C-alpha positions in Angstrom: -25.3 4.6 0.7 -27.8 2.4 2.4 -28.5 2.3 6.1 -27.4 -0.7 8.2 -31.0 -1.7 8.6 -31.4 -1.8 4.8 -28.2 -3.7 4.4 -29.2 -6.3 7.1 -32.5 -6.9 5.2 -30.4 -8.0 2.1 -28.0 -10.2 4.0 -28.3 -13.5 5.9 -27.3 -12.5 9.4 -25.5 -15.3 11.3 -24.7 -13.3 14.4 -25.3 -9.9 15.9 -22.5 -9.8 18.5 -20.1 -9.9 16.8 -21.9 -9.0 13.6 -21.5 -11.6 10.8 -23.5 -11.7 7.6 -23.4 -12.8 4.0 -25.6 -12.4 0.8 -27.7 -15.3 -0.4 -25.9 -17.7 -2.7 -28.0 -16.9 -5.7 -26.8 -13.2 -5.6 -23.2 -14.3 -5.3 -23.6 -16.5 -8.4 -25.3 -13.8 -10.4 -22.1 -12.1 -11.4 -18.4 -12.8 -11.6 -17.7 -9.7 -9.5 -19.4 -9.3 -6.2 -21.2 -5.9 -5.9 -20.2 -3.8 -2.9 -23.7 -4.1 -1.5 -23.2 -7.9 -1.3 -19.9 -7.9 0.5 -19.5 -10.3 3.4 -19.4 -8.8 6.9 -17.1 -10.6 9.2 -16.3 -9.2 12.6 -14.2 -10.8 15.4 -15.3 -8.4 18.1 -18.2 -6.3 19.2 -19.0 -3.0 17.4 -18.2 0.0 19.7 -20.9 2.4 20.7 -19.6 5.8 19.6 -20.9 9.1 20.9 -21.5 11.3 17.7 -21.2 14.5 19.8 -17.7 13.6 20.9 
């Protein structure tokens, strides 16, 4: 699994708060099925800051 930083580098980020991104059009057209790494990210709210220790 790739990190969020690696994933952001592959996607066109339209907004960070809330986070919205999509793959470039040429990658969507490359295959009938969209690979999981190229899924759209659509969020309607901010991402929560979670405490890993809790």
